[in-house]
Residue, then its C-alpha position, 0 to 999 in steps of 0.5 A: m521571486a520563487e524557484y520550484h525545483i524537486k529534489t530527493m527526499t532525505r529519510e526525515q522528509l518522508d515523515l513530512a511527506l506521511d504528515w500531509a498524507a495524514a492531512e488529506g485522510w489517507n490514515p498512514g501507518a504509524y511506522d511507515a515511513d522505515p519500510f517505505y524508504a527502504a523500498d526505494p531510498e532513490g524514489f521519493f521526491m520533494g518540490f520547494l519554492n525556495d526552502e518551501p516545501v510545497s509538493c511530493i510524490s514517490a515513485v518506488r522501483y521492484g525490480q527491472g520492470f515494475g514501478f508504482i506511483g504514490f505520494f502525489m501531493v502538492n500544497p492546497e495554497y500552490r495547486g495550479n501553478g505546474y508544480g504538481f504536473e513537474i514533480g510527475q515528470r521527475a516520477l516518470k523518469h526515475l521509473g524509466g521504461r517500467l510498467i507503472g501502477i498507481d492508486g489514484v484519488v477520485a478527483q485526479q482520475e481523468n488527470y492519470k488518463k491524460a498522462g497516459f493511465t488506463l482504469v482496471y478496477r477500483n480498490i474499496r477502503y472498508e472499515g469496521i470494528s475488531g472484536g479483539e479476540p485472541w483467534k488461533h488455528p493450527h496452520i497459521t504461523p509468525l512469519s517471524s518463524i520464516p525465511i525472508e526467502d520464502i516469504n519473498a517467494c510467496d509473495s512473488r506470486f501476488f506482486p509483479g516486481e520483487r521486494k524483498r527489501f521492503l518485505k523483510s521491514w514491512i513485516s518485522r516494524l514495532g507494533s505490527t502482527a505478521l502471520g503466515i498460513r500453511r498449505d501442505g506445509n509450504l506458505a501458501g499466503y500472509g497478511v500483516l497488521r499495522p497500526c495506524r494514525s488511526g486504528y489498524k490496517i490489514g495489508p496485504l492479505f494474500a490467501p489461496d481460497a476464501e476460507s484461509a482468508a477468513v482465517l488470516f483476517e481473524a488471527l490478525s484482527g485478535h490482535t488488537e485491543k477490543g473496539a479498535l477501528i480496522y481497515l482492509d483495502v480490497p480489491e473490487i474484482n475480487p467479490e469473495a474479499i467483498a463478502l469478506a469485508k461484509e461478513h465482518h459488519m465494515k463499511v465502505v469509507f474511501e476508494t482509490a483508482r488502480m490504474y496502469n500506464r500499459k497493459p496490467p499484470h497477470l495477478p491472481v486476483n481472486e487471492i488478493f483479500g487485501i492490498t498491501t498499501f495505497e502509496l506503494g501497491 
């Protein structure tokens, strides 16, 4: 009889989880594995029947107070056997008593509610076509020219946990473009463009106002080839972010439910024009 057991993923097994995510239509980044793994090397789990991988989940710890669950998948052939519940419990145990966030797919939202999570808002994925025209602005600067401490301090305004290790890898990956926008000499927001299995994603897109967000969006999308698909994952409770996507003739292609297991963090959602990822928050 096959025995189900759960192990912490190796870095190589994370590549397999990303392939599963691509098969589910989640369109992960082409080089996501290294920054994801850097965020919390002990925060990725895979379930096995004997030696066959059949399930996975991530439970990434950000500091002592926050965690995020993602990559929750069970091979379709093995669903309905409780394997998802078991690996989900392993993820919750890994995160201890932290505030936990999740971007749940629509089909699983009721199950997440049963596990103690509450819907706060939807994140909407928009798809558009890049103009591919280089675009410059006097307040835009490459993040590579800014100390990581300053980037981390800026990021801490928009994200409820410390993620310096993740950011160092996220903004410097092969094929990515990371730009900041300055206000009064300080870093006021930033965005990252990365190549994905299909097209490119911009995430995060943090900016102090709609005009700055538009400047960052144009500057980032100009680093793709003309006609490339481009994606932006927008919190629906930021109407100016929705307006930005519509102004660029982007269409809705996917959605998730942003849910938390306790009172949600207090973040300036009106300055969050694009989240970082559905998988890690």
